SEKOL-79103 format. One record per residue (C-alpha): x, y, z. Coordinates in steps of 0.02 Angstrom, whole numbers, padded with zeros to 5 digits. Layout:
<recs>
<rec <X Y Z>>
...
</recs>
This chain:
<recs>
<rec <02247 -02337 04582>>
<rec <02138 -02373 04438>>
<rec <02038 -02488 04530>>
<rec <02044 -02363 04683>>
<rec <01956 -02258 04580>>
<rec <01839 -02361 04496>>
<rec <01745 -02415 04678>>
<rec <01739 -02245 04739>>
<rec <01668 -02178 04580>>
<rec <01531 -02332 04600>>
<rec <01490 -02301 04780>>
<rec <01457 -02114 04738>>
<rec <01357 -02156 04596>>
<rec <01271 -02284 04678>>
<rec <01221 -02159 04805>>
<rec <01139 -02055 04684>>
<rec <01047 -02198 04599>>
<rec <00924 -02195 04733>>
<rec <00872 -02017 04647>>
<rec <00734 -02060 04487>>
<rec <00770 -02051 04337>>
<rec <00748 -01864 04255>>
<rec <00675 -01929 04082>>
<rec <00707 -01777 03991>>
<rec <00901 -01787 04029>>
<rec <01033 -01860 03916>>
<rec <01212 -01883 03935>>
<rec <01363 -01863 03819>>
<rec <01497 -01993 03896>>
<rec <01680 -01989 03811>>
<rec <01787 -02068 03907>>
<rec <01928 -02028 03789>>
<rec <01895 -01902 03669>>
<rec <01867 -01728 03759>>
<rec <01822 -01649 03572>>
<rec <01675 -01766 03556>>
<rec <01700 -01750 03374>>
<rec <01641 -01938 03326>>
<rec <01460 -02003 03330>>
<rec <01434 -01989 03482>>
<rec <01453 -01778 03449>>
<rec <01361 -01783 03314>>
<rec <01210 -01869 03397>>
<rec <01234 -01734 03524>>
<rec <01196 -01588 03405>>
<rec <01064 -01685 03349>>
<rec <00994 -01718 03508>>
<rec <01012 -01542 03558>>
<rec <00941 -01462 03373>>
<rec <00785 -01556 03420>>
<rec <00772 -01422 03592>>
<rec <00665 -01555 03713>>
<rec <00835 -01620 03813>>
<rec <00935 -01580 03958>>
<rec <01091 -01636 03901>>
<rec <01265 -01674 04035>>
<rec <01434 -01697 03937>>
<rec <01555 -01789 04051>>
<rec <01739 -01836 03973>>
<rec <01906 -01869 04011>>
<rec <01961 -01692 04021>>
<rec <01859 -01688 04172>>
<rec <01993 -01792 04277>>
<rec <02168 -01707 04189>>
<rec <02260 -01576 04290>>
<rec <02308 -01433 04218>>
<rec <02458 -01376 04326>>
<rec <02517 -01201 04227>>
<rec <02445 -01083 04351>>
<rec <02336 -01060 04522>>
<rec <02186 -01055 04422>>
<rec <02193 -01181 04300>>
<rec <02253 -01289 04441>>
<rec <02122 -01246 04540>>
<rec <01971 -01243 04411>>
<rec <02057 -01448 04351>>
<rec <02038 -01481 04523>>
<rec <01853 -01414 04516>>
<rec <01803 -01493 04381>>
<rec <01885 -01662 04435>>
<rec <01768 -01654 04620>>
<rec <01632 -01630 04472>>
<rec <01654 -01796 04402>>
<rec <01620 -01877 04544>>
<rec <01484 -01795 04612>>
<rec <01384 -01690 04513>>
<rec <01424 -01781 04369>>
<rec <01406 -01963 04439>>
<rec <01213 -01895 04490>>
<rec <01180 -01818 04303>>
<rec <01219 -01999 04243>>
<rec <01144 -02090 04360>>
<rec <00976 -02000 04328>>
<rec <00980 -01993 04175>>
<rec <00877 -02083 04089>>
<rec <00992 -02113 03902>>
<rec <01169 -02116 03900>>
<rec <01265 -02123 03772>>
<rec <01442 -02167 03760>>
<rec <01560 -02191 03634>>
<rec <01700 -02320 03729>>
<rec <01718 -02428 03832>>
<rec <01697 -02343 04030>>
<rec <01769 -02457 04165>>
<rec <01677 -02419 04305>>
<rec <01500 -02466 04228>>
<rec <01520 -02638 04255>>
<rec <01504 -02589 04447>>
<rec <01371 -02435 04406>>
<rec <01188 -02500 04466>>
<rec <01089 -02406 04326>>
<rec <00889 -02383 04341>>
<rec <00790 -02550 04264>>
<rec <00699 -02398 04114>>
<rec <00875 -02329 04095>>
<rec <00932 -02319 03914>>
<rec <01145 -02357 03880>>
<rec <01190 -02350 03693>>
<rec <01360 -02348 03638>>
<rec <01403 -02297 03470>>
<rec <01588 -02323 03472>>
<rec <01705 -02209 03424>>
<rec <01774 -02315 03251>>
<rec <01660 -02349 03122>>
<rec <01651 -02538 03026>>
<rec <01760 -02679 03051>>
<rec <01961 -02673 03026>>
<rec <02061 -02714 03183>>
<rec <01990 -02831 03298>>
<rec <01946 -02734 03445>>
<rec <01842 -02766 03613>>
<rec <01833 -02963 03652>>
<rec <01895 -03009 03502>>
<rec <02057 -02951 03556>>
<rec <02177 -03023 03704>>
<rec <02168 -02964 03869>>
<rec <02237 -02958 04048>>
<rec <02099 -03046 04141>>
<rec <02029 -02916 04259>>
<rec <02014 -02816 04101>>
<rec <01912 -02919 04009>>
<rec <01789 -02958 04159>>
<rec <01770 -02756 04191>>
<rec <01743 -02727 04001>>
<rec <01597 -02875 03994>>
<rec <01536 -02836 04168>>
<rec <01493 -02646 04052>>
<rec <01438 -02706 03908>>
<rec <01327 -02848 04013>>
<rec <01236 -02632 04051>>
<rec <01208 -02592 03872>>
<rec <01035 -02564 03823>>
<rec <01085 -02549 03616>>
<rec <01255 -02546 03509>>
<rec <01246 -02449 03353>>
<rec <01359 -02504 03211>>
<rec <01371 -02410 03026>>
<rec <01296 -02579 02926>>
<rec <01232 -02724 02948>>
<rec <01390 -02818 02878>>
<rec <01469 -02792 03028>>
<rec <01316 -02804 03113>>
<rec <01365 -02990 03193>>
<rec <01559 -02927 03223>>
<rec <01504 -02814 03322>>
<rec <01384 -02918 03431>>
<rec <01528 -03050 03456>>
<rec <01657 -02890 03512>>
<rec <01527 -02826 03636>>
<rec <01450 -02983 03723>>
<rec <01286 -02942 03662>>
<rec <01143 -03038 03593>>
<rec <01117 -02981 03402>>
<rec <00957 -02885 03433>>
<rec <01055 -02793 03533>>
<rec <01151 -02737 03371>>
<rec <01052 -02579 03298>>
<rec <01128 -02560 03102>>
<rec <01111 -02393 03101>>
<rec <01228 -02308 03008>>
<rec <01382 -02201 03093>>
<rec <01337 -02049 03141>>
<rec <01492 -01941 03114>>
<rec <01516 -01993 02889>>
<rec <01343 -01895 02911>>
<rec <01476 -01730 02881>>
<rec <01557 -01789 02721>>
<rec <01393 -01775 02653>>
<rec <01355 -01603 02706>>
<rec <01364 -01458 02587>>
<rec <01550 -01371 02653>>
<rec <01618 -01210 02560>>
<rec <01780 -01284 02530>>
<rec <01869 -01139 02474>>
<rec <01830 -01070 02639>>
<rec <01906 -01230 02751>>
<rec <02060 -01208 02665>>
<rec <02087 -01017 02676>>
<rec <02059 -01030 02840>>
<rec <02206 -01193 02841>>
<rec <02314 -01100 02771>>
<rec <02321 -00935 02865>>
<rec <02341 -01072 03028>>
<rec <02499 -01170 02910>>
<rec <02551 -01033 02801>>
<rec <02670 -01139 02739>>
<rec <02536 -01245 02654>>
<rec <02467 -01114 02542>>
<rec <02476 -01175 02358>>
<rec <02500 -01368 02382>>
<rec <02395 -01508 02408>>
<rec <02413 -01584 02546>>
<rec <02452 -01772 02595>>
<rec <02442 -01863 02767>>
<rec <02545 -01956 02860>>
<rec <02435 -02044 03000>>
<rec <02491 -02209 03079>>
<rec <02421 -02284 03225>>
<rec <02485 -02337 03369>>
<rec <02580 -02490 03425>>
<rec <02554 -02603 03568>>
<rec <02740 -02573 03637>>
<rec <02775 -02393 03688>>
<rec <02970 -02402 03626>>
<rec <02905 -02456 03445>>
<rec <02784 -02289 03452>>
<rec <02948 -02209 03485>>
<rec <03027 -02245 03348>>
<rec <02863 -02267 03226>>
<rec <02940 -02101 03123>>
<rec <03106 -02167 03110>>
<rec <03022 -02263 02986>>
<rec <02961 -02108 02870>>
<rec <03086 -02030 02773>>
<rec <03025 -01839 02771>>
<rec <03166 -01779 02660>>
<rec <03144 -01884 02546>>
<rec <02976 -01860 02515>>
<rec <03006 -01685 02508>>
<rec <03127 -01723 02382>>
<rec <03023 -01802 02267>>
<rec <02842 -01727 02302>>
<rec <02883 -01552 02414>>
<rec <02828 -01447 02253>>
<rec <02664 -01526 02239>>
<rec <02630 -01582 02405>>
<rec <02640 -01531 02586>>
<rec <02685 -01677 02719>>
<rec <02553 -01674 02858>>
<rec <02576 -01784 03004>>
<rec <02470 -01827 03113>>
<rec <02514 -01981 03279>>
<rec <02360 -02044 03381>>
<rec <02348 -01953 03563>>
<rec <02433 -02127 03619>>
<rec <02609 -02068 03515>>
<rec <02598 -01877 03506>>
<rec <02655 -01834 03677>>
<rec <02812 -01932 03659>>
<rec <02855 -01900 03476>>
<rec <02932 -01753 03380>>
<rec <02882 -01707 03233>>
<rec <03044 -01711 03097>>
<rec <03068 -01545 02997>>
<rec <02998 -01531 02825>>
<rec <02822 -01572 02903>>
<rec <02679 -01515 02958>>
<rec <02645 -01561 03141>>
<rec <02430 -01568 03125>>
<rec <02430 -01666 03285>>
<rec <02324 -01554 03401>>
<rec <02222 -01507 03247>>
<rec <02047 -01498 03331>>
<rec <01908 -01568 03188>>
<rec <01996 -01732 03136>>
<rec <01827 -01736 03002>>
<rec <01869 -01575 02954>>
<rec <02071 -01616 02916>>
<rec <02004 -01773 02830>>
<rec <01895 -01663 02682>>
<rec <02052 -01570 02688>>
<rec <02152 -01666 02627>>
<rec <02187 -01753 02457>>
<rec <02270 -01914 02480>>
<rec <02319 -02015 02646>>
<rec <02454 -02125 02683>>
<rec <02415 -02241 02851>>
<rec <02476 -02409 02905>>
<rec <02318 -02507 03019>>
<rec <02225 -02331 03058>>
<rec <02053 -02358 03037>>
<rec <02075 -02171 02988>>
<rec <02065 -02249 02820>>
<rec <01905 -02261 02813>>
<rec <01865 -02081 02816>>
<rec <01967 -02071 02637>>
<rec <01887 -02210 02568>>
<rec <01697 -02151 02605>>
<rec <01774 -01976 02489>>
<rec <01849 -02111 02375>>
<rec <01999 -02037 02396>>
<rec <02180 -02132 02377>>
<rec <02239 -02201 02526>>
<rec <02423 -02312 02521>>
<rec <02457 -02406 02669>>
<rec <02629 -02419 02719>>
<rec <02655 -02569 02829>>
<rec <02817 -02601 02872>>
<rec <02809 -02709 03002>>
<rec <02640 -02808 02962>>
<rec <02693 -02950 03010>>
<rec <02755 -02897 03212>>
<rec <02581 -02791 03204>>
<rec <02469 -02959 03156>>
<rec <02555 -03039 03304>>
<rec <02501 -02922 03403>>
<rec <02357 -02866 03333>>
<rec <02271 -02962 03219>>
<rec <02122 -02904 03072>>
<rec <01940 -02977 03034>>
<rec <01999 -03007 02852>>
<rec <02172 -03044 02771>>
<rec <02250 -02859 02769>>
<rec <02330 -02860 02617>>
<rec <02183 -02904 02530>>
<rec <02063 -02825 02605>>
<rec <02125 -02645 02631>>
<rec <02060 -02534 02518>>
<rec <02246 -02462 02432>>
<rec <02398 -02521 02383>>
<rec <02525 -02610 02525>>
<rec <02701 -02562 02522>>
<rec <02812 -02629 02649>>
<rec <02971 -02510 02617>>
<rec <03007 -02315 02611>>
<rec <03064 -02332 02407>>
<rec <02913 -02437 02361>>
<rec <02800 -02309 02448>>
<rec <02870 -02195 02353>>
<rec <02851 -02260 02187>>
<rec <02684 -02305 02219>>
<rec <02626 -02122 02250>>
<rec <02728 -02070 02101>>
<rec <02602 -02193 01996>>
<rec <02427 -02209 01938>>
<rec <02398 -02390 02031>>
<rec <02275 -02299 02155>>
<rec <02163 -02270 02036>>
<rec <02143 -02452 02000>>
<rec <02063 -02460 02205>>
<rec <01911 -02387 02155>>
<rec <01797 -02536 02124>>
<rec <01885 -02608 02286>>
<rec <01849 -02439 02387>>
<rec <01660 -02458 02345>>
<rec <01661 -02642 02400>>
<rec <01733 -02586 02566>>
<rec <01639 -02451 02589>>
<rec <01458 -02541 02540>>
<rec <01542 -02692 02679>>
<rec <01582 -02569 02807>>
<rec <01440 -02417 02797>>
<rec <01316 -02488 02687>>
<rec <01222 -02340 02580>>
<rec <01249 -02190 02697>>
<rec <01106 -02055 02667>>
<rec <01165 -01930 02762>>
<rec <01047 -01948 02918>>
<rec <01134 -02079 03029>>
<rec <01130 -01958 03176>>
<rec <00927 -01926 03151>>
<rec <00904 -02104 03131>>
<rec <01001 -02154 03305>>
<rec <00897 -02006 03398>>
<rec <00744 -02072 03314>>
<rec <00748 -02255 03362>>
<rec <00853 -02239 03529>>
<rec <00749 -02087 03596>>
<rec <00584 -02094 03523>>
<rec <00563 -02255 03468>>
<rec <00537 -02251 03313>>
</recs>
């Protein structure tokens, strides 16, 4: 079915490619993140701020069918039709295209010679292996390679990870631009944290007066493992030990949370719109193999790694570096050890490792990555 979708989209797109490029048109393509709350969204805001371009958004939301009512169903069908027609036209005639993930039909699309296509990716640094560095079915790999061949540039967050990105995307070194992570610019902005927290407490009154602890595990490649992921986290034991001081928040990966219920005693923040804002609010993080750890490391906040299935996980999805000696925080492989680590001051001994981790993945962030990306890609400065 997907191959049919790719074929139909390519036929329509390639028809529209006979029309000339519009030099002031910029398309932001987000195949999976409909909220644009990553580097793609940050660059989009910078382009809009310049007020010189026509901006067109394309996202996975365009293909979501809403069956909750006749009007919503008709509206969602209309969006899907627009995705294959109007938005395919915009993509085919845009001078600049920015995207944040693999768009599988791309390998079959005949872009104009002067179109500038930039992959911003949806994560920073180099943690878990990704792209062409992981094992894939051969047909998926060929589609991905064909799509990457259309890229003009790949933006990464530091010079140290640039060679990894070149290999993961299968592109020449000169195409990889270490301009920084636009999404992380937000952490350098002046924010009224009191107002932010007051708004949060209004939405989640059970958290009022407590610090915020976030548990955010990533997905596994096995659906059954995903559905059992919270069976390994004892919410009751956590609250007995830390409930007076901390409210426990749980945010599951989008590929997991629709099939998993959040246990009583924890606050469900899976649908909290602005994940970067949430990272700013929380006091410490518990995760496993998720690159969300980078958001806490860049803020110099404690991160605890609960890797109860590390051996099995590494068999399915390996890392660029030795996990236990690389992550910017202590590692626990059982829940009691995790509780003991949180109750200790051991996270303070990881400050130097967090510094090294941050420099490797982000270089020296200055809060101007989005500006730098727009200047380099669009204005060729």
